[in-house]
N, C-alpha and C positions, 0 to 999 in steps of 0.2 A: 552173660554168666548168670546161672540160676542157682538158687540154694532152696532146699526144703526146709520146712519148719523144724524137722528133727535135726537137720545138719546144723541150723542156726542155733538151736537149743544146746547142742553139744558144744559149740564154740563159746557160748556166753554163760554156760552152766544154768540153763533155764529149764523149766518144765513145760511141756506142751500140753494144752488143753484144746482138743479138737483134731482135725485132720493133719497128721504129721507129714504127710506126703505132699501137701499143697506147696507150691514153689513161687518164688518172688525174684524179680530182676531189677527192682528200683525202690526208691524211697518216696513217701508222700506224707504231708500233713494229714492228720486224722480226719479233718473235715473235707479233704480233698481226695481222700483215699480211692483207689480204683483197683480192680483185679490185677494181680501181678505186682502190687506194691506192699511194702512193709511200713508200718507206722508205729506210733507209740502213744501211750496215755501216761503222762506224768502229773499234770495239773487237774486237780479234781473239778475245776470249772469246765473241763472239756469232757467229762464223763458221758454226758448225754450223746456225744458224737459216736461212741463206741458201738451203740445200738443201730446206728444208721450207716456207718462208714462201709465202703465198698472195698476197702483194703483186704488182701488175703490174709495178712498177719498183723497182729497188733502186739506189742510188747507192753506188758502191764506189771504192776507191783505184785509181789508174790502173795500179798493178802487181799487181792482184788477178787470180789464175789459179784458176778453179774446179777442184776435185779430184773433183767429182761433177757430174751433170747438174743445171742450175738452170733452173726453169720460167719465172722472171721475167725481163724484159728488164733488162740492166745498163746503167748510164751511168757510165763511168770518168771520175773527176775527180781532181784533185790532192789535195783534202781534202774527203772526203764530209761531215763535220760542218759545216764552214764553208759548204759549197754548200747543205746543208739550211737553214742559218740565212738565207742569201740567198733562197732560195725562200720560207721562211716570212715573211720581211719583205716580199716582194712581194705575197704573198697577203694579208697582214694589212691592207694598204691598202684592200682591197675588203670584208673581213669585219668589221673593227673599226669601230664607228660613228664618223662624223666630226661634230664640233659646230662652230658658228661663232655669232658674235654675242655680245650681252649679255643674259643671262636675268634676269628679276626674280622675286623680290626679290633684289638684291645691293647691296653698298655699295661705292661707288668714290669716295675722297676727292676733293674739289674740286682741280683742277689736275693730276691725273693724266692723262697723255696715252695714249690707247689706239690702237695701230696698227689699220688697217682690218681685218686678218686675225686679230686676237686674239679668243679665246673666253673669256667669264667665266660660270661656271655660277651656278645660283640659290643664294643665301645665302652666296656667297663674299664675303670682306671684303678690300678693297685700301686700305691706309692712305695717309697723306699722304706725298708725295715719292716714291712707288714709281715705278720706271722698268721698263717692260715692252718686250721686244723684239719683232720681228715673228714672227707665227706661234705666240706663246705660248698655251698652253691651261691654264686654271685651272678645275678641275672644282669642283662644288657643295661647299660647307662648307669650302673652303680659307680659310686666313687668311694674308695677306701684310702684314707689320708695316710701320710707317713707315720710308721710307728704303731699303727693300730693293730689289735690282736683280735682274732676271731676264733671261737672254739669249735670243737668237732661237731659235724652235722647241723651246723647252723645255715639258715637260709636268709640271704640278703636279696630282697626282690628289686625289680627294675626301679631305677631312679633314686634309690636310698643314697644318702650322703653321710658317711661316717668320717668325722674330722680326725686330725692327727692325734695319736696318743690314746684313743679310747679303746676300751677293752670290752669284748662281747663273750659271753660264755658259751657253754655247749648247748646244742639243741634249741637254740633260739630261733624265732622267725620274726623278721623285720619287714613289714610291708611297704608297698611302693610309696615313695615320696617322703618317707620319715627322714628326719635329720637329727643325727646323734652328735652332740658335741660343738654346736654353734656357740658363739660367746654368750655368756650370761648377761643379763640387762643390768650392767654396773656403770654408773656415771656419777661423778662427784660434781655438784653445783659450785659454779664460780660466779664472779661478778659479770662475766661475759657469756655465760651459758653453762655448759657442762663438759667436763673433761672425762674422756673414756678411762675406765679402770681396767687394765689389762686382765684378761681371764686366763690364768696359767694353769688351772687344774684340768681334770678330764671328766669322762664319764665311765663308770663301771657298771655293766650290766651282767647279772650273774646267770646261772644255768636255767634253761626251760622257761624263759621269759618270751612273751609275744607282744610285739608293738604294732599298733595299727597304722594304717595309711595316713600320711601327713601329720603325724604325731611329731612333736619336737621335744628333745631333751637336752637342756643347755648344759655345757661344760661349767665346772666349778670355777669360782675366782681363784680359791686355793683349795687343794684337797681334791675331793671327788664329788660328783652327783652320783648317787647309788641307787640302782634298781635292783632289788634282792630277788632271790631265786623264786621262780613260779609265778611271778607278777604277770598279770594280763592288762594291757593298756589298749583301749579302744582307738578308733580314728580320731584325729583332730584333737589331741590333748596336748596341753603345754605343761612341761615339768621345767621349773626354773633352776638357776644355779644353786648348788649345794643341798638341793633337796634329797631326802632319803625316802624311799618307799619300801616298806617291810614285805616279808616273804608272803607270797600268795594273796596279796591284795589285788582287787580288780577295780578298774575305774571305766566308766562309760563315756561316750563321746562328749567332747567339749569341756571336759573338767580342766581346771587350771589350778596348779600348785605354785604359789610365790615362793621367793628364794628362802633357803635355809630352813624350810618346814620339813618336820619329820612325821611321816604317815606310818602307823604301825602295821603289824601283820594281820593278815586274814580280814582286812577291812573290805567293805563293799560301798563303792562310791558311785551315785547316780550321775546321769548326764547334766552338764552345765554346772556342777558344783564348783564353788570358788573357795580356795584356801588363802587366808592372809599369810604373810611371811613371818617367819621366826616363831612358829607355833609347834606345839607337839600334839599329835593325834594318837591316841592309845590303840591297842590291839582290838580286834573283833568289833569295830565300830561300823555301823550301817548308817549311811547318809543318803537321804532322799534326793531327787533330782531338783536342781536349781537352788539348792541350800547354800547359804553363805556361812563360812566358818571363820569368825573373826578372832577366836581365842583358843587356847587349849581345850582338848576334848578328852574326857575320861574313857578308860578302857570299857568296852561293852555298851557304849552309848548308842542310841537310835535317834537320829536327828533329822529334822525338816524345817524349812522356812528360812526367812531372813529378817533379823539375824536368827541363827539356828536355835530351835527349842527342842525339847523332847518330842518325838513323833506323835505320841498320844495327846500331848497338849496342843500340838499343831492342828491335829484333827478336830479337837473340841473347838479351837479358835475358828476353824473354818465354818463349823455349824453355827457358832455364835454370830459370825459375820453375815452368814446367809439369812438369818433370822432378825437381823437389825431392824429391818423395815417394819415387821410385825410388832417387834418389841417397842419401837417408837410410837406406833399408833396405840398400844396398850397404855403406855405412859401418858400419852396426851388424854386418853379416855379417863384415866384415874385422876389426872390434874383437873379436868373438867368437872368431875364429880366432886372432888374436894372443894373446888371453888364455887360450886353451886350452879354452874353452868350446865345446860343440857346438851 
């Protein structure tokens, strides 16, 4: 399927600079662009690639002005990255296989009502009292425990395990191997070891949440573990019991949030960040990769390091550490001069 620059500009409300009749049928990174591909320029660090790319069309910001000749046709838009996402979503509807119906063998408990447009893949298990919304897709080998609820147009990929009583909202995507609602890590120490504390709460995932492969979200001891609307979790993340993650927060791979911690809205969390339990992280917080968060964090903070410090302080400390060798030599030189030694 081919689209011209003029057609694409009409779809994304962009302005064509160059040949509006040039066509594309695939996507490429700007440094790997080739004829017939559309790419984008969003990060200024990649600007030099636009003058050498072989891509036929480049999405650029509406204030972009070329300093050298550009062979590609440009489409100026308000946000090139968001526009690329829009185009990829449109194309995905044609290239990603669409499944419908109930495949066999699969197990669907008696009394479960299936809307006409639901898909249930082979070897999937749907327990008693499960409620499924319209357009739900449950891929092969998924497990939906008793009493779970899944909202409209949600996708449950292969191998996902959703324990009993958990609630998933509308338009969510849960990727392969994710586990929703396993027991929280609750044990009471005794003279002979540890006694398990029953975990009788559940997990609530609101609308438009995406959960990466092999991410785990534990059920609450009491009440609920809550993932608010619009949250995006990468692969291999651990969310412990009774945690709350605020709206539109994003977390990169291998982040871990200990029990009963509350993470605010619109936060950005880098990979391998660790949160202590029972703390509160404010809204609009940005946390760099591998940062340790031992205590409460104020709204709007930007943190890095372990223990976490302001990101600017961390950058300065890194420079100081790098120059410690030279500093040590200067101190020795000054000490020798003061002591009269040459």
